[in-house]
N, C-alpha and C positions, 0 to 999 in steps of 0.2 A: 299247646304241646306240638302242633304241627311245625313250629319253628325249628325243632330238632331235625325234622325230616327235610326242611328246606336247606339246612346246613349241609346235610348229606347230599342233596341234589346239587347244591352249589359246587361241592367238591367234585361231583361227577362231571359237571359242566366245564370246570376250569382245568382239571388235572391232565386230561388227555392231550397229547400234542396235536397240532393242526398243521401237518406237513404234507397232506396228500393232494391238495388242490393246486398242484404245480403244473405249469404248462410245459409239456415235453414234446418237442418236435411238432409244435402247432396243435397238439391235441391236449384235451383236459386229462391230466394224470390222476386216475382214481386208483388208490392202492390200499393196502391193509391199514395203514395209519388213518387214512380218511374214513374207512369203514368203521374202525374202532371208535374214532372220535364222534362220528355221526350217530352210530348205534348207541353209544353211551349217553349222548345228549338227548336223543329221541326217547330213550327209556326214562331218563330223569324228568324231562318236560312232560311226557305223557302221565307220569306218576303225580307230578305237581298238580296238573289240571284235574286229574281224577280225584285227588285228595281235597283240593280247595273248592272245586265246583263239580261235584259228582253228577248233579242233574244235568247241567249244561254239557258235561262230557258225554253222558248217555244220549242226550239229544243229538249231538253231532253224529252219532252212529245210527240214528233213526229209532232209538228206543224212547218213545214218547210216553208210554204208560209205565210209570215208576211207582214204587212204594218205599217207605222209609227203611225197611229192612234191606232192600236192594241198594239204596243210597248209602247206608252205613257200610255195607260190604264193598261198595265201590270205593269208599275211602280206604278201607283195609287193603283192597287191591292196589290202589294208588301208592299206599305206603310201601307195599312190597316192591313195586316197580322202582320207586326212589331208592330203596335199599339195594336192589339188584344193580342199579346204575352206579351207586357208590362203591359197590364191590368191584364192578368192572373198572372203575377209575383208580382203585387202590393199587399200590405196588404189588405186582403179581407174586413176589416172593413172600409177601405177608398177607395176601388177600384171604387165604383160608382162615387164619386166626382172626383177622379183622372182621370177617363175616359173622363171627360169634358176637362181637361187640355191636356191630351194625344191626343184627337181628334183635338184640336186647333193646337198643334205642328205638327200633321200629315198633316193637311190642308196647313199649311204654308210651311212645308218642301217639300211637293210634288207639290207645286204650279207650278213649271216649267212644269211638266207633264200635269196637269189639264188645265193650260193656253194654252198649245199646242193643246189641242183638243177643244178649244173654250170656256171653262168656264170663265166667266168674273171675274175681280178682286173683285167686290162687293159681288159676290157669295162666293168666296174662303175666303176672309178676313172677310166678314160679318159673315159667319158661324163660323169662328175661334173665333171671338169676343163673339158670342153667347155661344159657347161651353165652352170657358174659364170662362165666367161669371156664367154659370150654374154650372160648376165645383166648383167655389168658394162658391156659394150660397148653393150648396148641402153639401159641407164639413162643412159649418157653421151651417147647419140645417135650413136655411131660405127657402129652396126650397125642395119639396118632391123628393126623389130619383127616383120616377117614371117618372119624367119629362125627365131625361137623358135616362132612359130605353126607353121611347117613341121616343126620338130623334134618338137613335141608331136603334131602330126597324123599324120606318117608313122610314128612309133613306135607311136602308138595304133592305127593301121590294121594294122600288123604284129602287135601283141600280140592284137588282137581277132580278126583274120580269117586270119592267116598264122603260126600258132604253130610249125608244122614248119619253115617257112623261117627264122624267128627263131632257133630252136634250132640249125639247121644253120649259119647265118651266124656264130654266136658259139661254136660247138663245145660247146654244153651237153649235158647228159644227155638221153636220150629221155624225153619227158614222158608221164605217164599220162593217161587220159581226164579225170580230175578235175583234174590239173595243168594241162592245156591249157585247160579251162574257166575255171579261176581266172586264168590268164594273160589270158583274154578279158575278165574283169571288170576287171583292171588296165588293159587297153586301152580299156575303156569310160570309165574315169575320165580317161585321157589325152585321149580324143576330146572329152569334156565340157570339159576345160581348153582344148583347141585351139579349140573353138567359142567359148568365152568370150573368150579373148584375141584371137582372130581378129575377133570382132565389135567389141571395143574398138579394134583396129587400124584397122577401117573407120570409126571415129568414132561408133559407136553408144554410147548411154548404158550405164552399168553395169547398170541394170535391164533394158534390152533384151538385153544380152549374157547376163545371168543366165537370162532366159527362154529364149533360144535354146539355151543349154547344157542346160537341163533338158528341153527338147523332145527333143534328141538323146539324152540319157540315158534318158528314158522310152521312146523308140522302141527303143533297143538292149536295154533290160531286158525289154520286151515280146517282142521276137524271141527272147531267151534263154528266156523262159517256154515258148514253143511249140516251140523247136528243141533245147534242151539239158536242161531241167529233168527231163524224164521219163527220159532216158538216165542221169541221175545218181541216179535213184530218189527224186526230190524232187517234191512237188506244185507246181503252177503258182501257188498262192496267194501265196507270198512275193514272187516277182518281179512279179506283177501288182499287188500292193499298192504296190510301189515305182513301178510305171508310173503308177498312179492318183495317187500323191503327186506325182510329177513333173509330171503334167498339171495338177494343182491349183496347184502353184507357178508354172508357166508362165502359167496363166490369171490368177492374181492379179497377176503382174508386168505383164501386158498390159491390165489393167483401165483 
C-alpha cells in the first residue's frame, strides 16, 4: 500500500519549479521559489524515509530504544509528511479540495500501521470516505473550504496534544511513550497542512501560505526538542536543525 504514498511523494518532488538557485550579481540567488521547492522535497523525502525505514529514521535522530508501537506510529507520521508534501506541490487553487483526496489515500495506504496500533477499520475507512467526499464537494464548490481546514486542524490538534483522548475516542490500543510522540509528529504535519490551506482559504498567496505553514512547523519542532527529545533519549540537535531549516524557508518566502 505504501506505493500510493510514493506516488504522492513523487508528485511533491517533481511538480514544484526549480528556479531559485540562479546566480545574480555573483551571489547565489535564494528566493521564494527555491524555498518552496526545497521545503516540499524535504518534507516528502523525510516522509518516505520515515515510512519505509522507521527504525533507521529514528536511529538517525538518536532514538535507539524503540518499540513496535513507536515504529508503527513513525510510519503513520511519515505518511502524513508525504501527504503534506503532496498538498504543497498541488495547484494552490485546487489544493484545499485535493487535500481531502490525499487524506483519504493516506489513511488507506497507511492502514497496516494504524491497524497495528489498534485503530479499527471503521475509523480508518470511515474517515477516508468522509475526506474523499469533502474533497469532491469542496472542488465542486458545494462545501466551504473551511470544512476541510477544520478537519485537518482539529485532527492535528488531537494527534499533537491529546493522544490519550484520541486513543480512547477510537478504542485503539494503549500507546507507548514513543508511540505517543510519533503520533505528535503526525499531528504536527496535519497542523502545517491546516495552516497552509487555511491561509489559502483566506485569500493569501501560495508563498505566504507556505511561509506560515513552516513557521508553525518550526515552532512545533522546537517545542519537541525541549519537551520530548530528552525523554526519548535523543539529542536536541536533530529537531533544532529542522527548526532552523523551517525558519530559513519562512524567511526566504517572506523576502
